C-alpha positions in Angstrom: -24.0 -11.2 -57.3 -24.5 -10.9 -53.5 -26.3 -7.9 -52.0 -28.0 -7.0 -48.7 -31.7 -6.4 -49.0 -31.7 -3.5 -46.5 -29.1 -1.7 -48.5 -26.5 -1.1 -45.8 -23.7 -3.1 -44.3 -24.1 -1.6 -40.8 -25.8 -3.9 -38.4 -26.6 -4.0 -34.7 -26.8 -6.8 -32.2 -29.8 -9.1 -32.6 -30.6 -7.7 -36.0 -32.0 -9.9 -38.7 -30.5 -9.4 -42.2 -31.2 -10.9 -45.6 -28.7 -11.5 -48.4 -29.7 -11.8 -52.0 -27.7 -13.9 -54.4 -28.4 -14.4 -58.1 -26.7 -15.4 -61.4 -26.8 -12.8 -64.1 -26.4 -15.2 -67.0 -26.5 -19.0 -67.5 -29.0 -21.7 -67.6 -30.9 -23.4 -64.7 -30.9 -25.3 -62.5 -28.5 -23.4 -60.3 -27.2 -24.3 -56.8 -26.4 -21.3 -54.5 -24.1 -21.7 -51.5 -23.3 -19.0 -48.8 -19.9 -18.8 -47.1 -18.7 -16.8 -44.2 -14.9 -16.5 -43.8 -14.6 -19.4 -46.2 -16.9 -21.6 -44.1 -20.1 -23.0 -45.7 -23.2 -21.8 -44.0 -26.1 -23.0 -46.2 -27.1 -23.9 -49.8 -30.3 -23.5 -51.9 -31.4 -24.8 -55.3 -33.2 -22.8 -58.0 -34.8 -24.2 -61.1 -34.8 -20.8 -62.7 -32.6 -17.7 -62.6 -34.5 -15.9 -59.8 -32.5 -14.7 -56.8 -32.3 -16.7 -53.6 -32.4 -15.1 -50.1 -30.2 -16.1 -47.2 -31.5 -14.9 -43.8 -29.1 -14.3 -40.9 -29.3 -13.0 -37.3 -26.4 -11.0 -35.8 -26.2 -12.5 -32.3 -22.6 -11.6 -31.5 -19.5 -9.9 -32.9 -18.4 -13.2 -34.5 -21.4 -12.9 -36.9 -19.7 -10.0 -38.5 -17.2 -11.1 -41.2 -16.6 -11.7 -44.8 -19.6 -13.2 -46.7 -19.5 -14.7 -50.2 -22.0 -16.5 -52.5 -21.2 -19.2 -55.0 -23.5 -20.1 -58.0 -23.0 -23.5 -59.6 -24.6 -25.0 -62.7 -25.1 -28.6 -62.1 -25.3 -29.5 -65.9 -22.2 -27.8 -67.1 -20.5 -28.1 -63.6 -19.4 -24.4 -63.9 -19.3 -22.1 -60.8 -18.9 -18.4 -60.1 -18.2 -16.5 -56.8 -19.7 -13.1 -55.9 -17.8 -10.2 -54.4 -17.4 -10.4 -50.6 -19.5 -8.4 -48.2 -18.3 -7.2 -44.8 -20.7 -6.1 -42.1 -19.9 -3.4 -39.6 -21.4 -4.1 -36.2 -22.9 -1.0 -34.7 -23.6 -1.2 -30.9 -24.3 1.3 -28.3 -21.7 2.3 -25.8 -21.4 0.5 -22.5 -21.4 2.3 -19.2 -18.1 4.2 -19.0 -15.7 4.0 -16.1 -14.3 7.2 -14.6 -11.0 6.9 -12.7 -8.0 8.9 -11.5 -4.5 7.8 -10.5 -4.9 9.9 -7.3 -7.9 9.6 -5.0 -6.5 12.4 -2.7 -5.6 15.9 -3.8 -4.6 19.2 -2.2 -5.2 22.8 -3.2 -3.1 23.9 -6.1 -2.6 20.4 -7.4 -3.3 19.2 -11.0 -5.2 15.9 -11.1 -6.2 13.8 -14.1 -9.5 12.1 -14.9 -9.9 9.2 -17.4 -13.1 8.0 -19.0 -13.4 4.8 -21.0 -16.3 2.8 -22.4 -15.1 -0.8 -23.2 -17.8 -1.6 -25.6 -19.6 0.3 -28.3 -19.1 1.3 -31.9 -16.3 3.8 -32.7 -16.0 6.7 -32.6 -17.0 7.5 -29.0 -17.5 11.0 -27.7 -16.7 11.6 -24.0 -17.9 14.6 -21.9 -16.8 15.4 -18.4 -19.0 17.0 -15.7 -18.7 18.3 -12.2 -21.9 18.7 -10.2 -23.8 18.2 -13.5 -21.9 21.1 -15.2 -19.7 20.4 -18.2 -16.1 21.4 -17.4 -14.4 20.9 -20.8 -15.3 20.5 -24.4 -16.3 16.9 -25.5 -13.4 14.6 -26.5 -14.0 12.3 -29.6 -11.9 9.1 -29.6 -11.4 7.2 -32.8 -9.7 4.3 -31.1 -10.6 2.2 -28.1 -8.7 4.4 -25.7 -9.7 6.4 -22.6 -10.3 10.2 -22.8 -8.1 12.0 -20.3 -8.4 15.5 -19.0 -6.5 17.6 -16.4 -8.2 19.5 -13.6 -6.6 22.1 -11.3 -7.8 22.0 -7.7 -8.0 25.7 -6.9 -10.3 25.6 -3.8 -12.5 23.4 -1.7 -15.3 23.9 -4.4 -13.2 21.7 -6.8 -13.8 18.7 -4.5 -17.3 18.1 -5.9 -18.9 15.1 -7.7 -17.3 14.3 -11.1 -18.9 12.2 -13.8 -18.4 11.5 -17.5 -20.7 10.7 -20.4 -20.1 8.4 -23.4 -22.0 8.4 -26.7 -21.7 7.2 -30.3 -23.9 7.0 -33.3 -26.7 5.7 -31.0 -27.6 9.1 -29.6 -30.6 7.8 -27.8 -28.5 5.3 -25.8 -26.0 7.6 -24.0 -24.4 6.2 -20.8 -23.1 8.0 -17.7 -20.4 6.8 -15.3 -20.6 6.5 -11.6 -19.6 9.6 -9.5 -16.0 10.2 -8.5 -14.9 12.3 -5.5 -11.5 13.6 -4.6 -10.7 13.7 -0.9 -8.5 16.4 0.7 -5.0 15.2 1.4 -3.8 16.1 4.9 -0.9 18.5 4.8 2.0 17.7 7.1 2.8 20.4 9.8 6.2 22.0 9.7 6.5 21.3 13.5 6.5 17.6 13.0 10.3 17.3 12.2 11.0 19.4 15.3 8.9 17.2 17.5 10.5 14.1 16.1 14.0 15.5 16.8 13.1 16.5 20.3 11.7 13.0 21.0 14.9 11.3 19.8 17.0 13.7 21.9 15.1 12.8 25.0 15.3 9.1 24.2 19.1 9.3 23.8 19.4 11.2 27.1 17.3 8.6 28.9 19.5 5.8 27.5 22.7 7.6 28.5 21.4 8.1 32.0 20.4 4.5 32.3 23.9 3.4 31.2 25.6 5.8 33.6 23.9 4.4 36.7 26.0 1.2 37.1 29.3 2.9 36.2 29.2 6.3 38.0 26.2 6.7 40.4 26.3 3.3 42.2 30.2 3.3 42.8 30.0 6.9 44.0 27.2 6.0 46.5 29.2 3.0 47.8 32.4 5.0 48.2 30.5 7.7 50.2 28.7 5.1 52.4 31.9 3.3 53.4 34.2 6.4 53.9 35.9 6.2 57.4 34.9 9.0 59.9 37.3 10.6 62.3 36.2 11.2 65.9 36.8 14.3 67.9 39.6 12.6 69.9 41.6 12.0 66.8 41.0 8.3 66.7 39.5 6.5 63.7 36.3 4.5 64.1 35.0 2.2 61.4 31.5 0.8 61.7 31.8 -1.7 58.8 34.6 -2.6 56.4 34.1 -5.0 53.6 36.8 -7.5 53.1 37.2 -10.3 50.5 37.0 -13.1 53.1 36.1 -11.9 56.6 34.1 -9.1 58.2 35.8 -7.3 61.0 33.9 -5.1 63.4 35.9 -2.6 65.5 34.4 -1.4 68.8 34.2 2.3 69.5 37.1 3.5 71.6 36.2 5.7 74.4 37.9 9.1 74.8 41.2 8.5 76.6 43.6 10.5 78.6 47.4 10.4 78.0 49.1 7.4 79.5 45.8 5.6 80.2 45.1 2.0 79.9 42.1 0.8 78.0 40.6 -2.5 77.1 40.1 -3.1 73.4 38.0 -5.9 72.0 37.8 -6.9 68.4 35.1 -9.1 67.0 36.0 -10.9 63.7 33.4 -12.8 61.7 34.4 -15.9 59.8 32.2 -16.3 56.7 33.2 -19.8 55.9 32.1 -21.2 59.2 29.5 -18.5 59.8 30.6 -17.9 63.4 32.0 -14.9 65.3 35.5 -15.1 66.7 36.3 -12.6 69.6 39.8 -11.4 70.3 40.3 -9.3 73.4 43.3 -7.1 73.9 43.8 -5.7 77.4 46.1 -3.3 79.1 46.8 -1.2 76.2 48.8 1.8 77.3 48.2 4.8 75.1 50.3 7.8 75.4 53.1 9.7 73.9 56.3 7.6 74.1 54.5 4.9 76.0 54.7 1.2 74.9 51.9 -1.2 74.9 51.5 -3.7 77.7 51.1 -7.4 77.3 48.3 -8.6 75.1 46.1 -11.6 75.9 44.0 -13.5 73.5 41.5 -16.3 74.4 42.1 -18.1 71.1 
């Protein structure tokens, strides 16, 4: 028979336990062997039928498992196994972590808070606080899952400091989480879409104006600049006319009387040779029904 001396199977970390193993009937000498999860741990010999004690130290969770004892009579070579014992590790809760999917919130919004202690014997009871005041009844979790609550942000007072507490059977080793604060989410102004639309409209107008300059404004300016002007005498005078090959400059004609003779000179510029060529026309008779006189050219 295998029994714990302290009478309970609940243990804590770093605890020392003693297991007693003895044979109810038989004849000595007897050899006792202790197993954990079918692995041999130690063996002791007895020359009588008094119990043996196996001492253990729970250093980690791996020390909690199935224990058995085997009693063997070396003379008859007979052996018997005890019933198995399973320890339950009891450990205090670790520091819980308080979190939320949303770090920002606005008035009228429901937010969630989660509290979880990753280590500690189950069940674990979680309590939520705001500014050191409990905000909901405690939540007891039988599984290793987070306790979740919902909080309605009604006013700016709900943006205080939140914390949670975790405790289990070790009531004197309660742990608190770090503080958690929600920040106020900035609400978008209704005028923002209007401002964006106005900005896009002005941008499109500026682009249209820039595209219109080479197609409408510049040609209109050139046409106005080079439009011929008519003098008071009824004769046309052109200061500058653009041609594809040559530039021709016409001299201003003085006001004339009917049937008068005038001298007319025309200067023509040759772009290819970059020189001016003068052509002089003389004795031009201007008048109604009159004919031009002879023309002379120095070229």
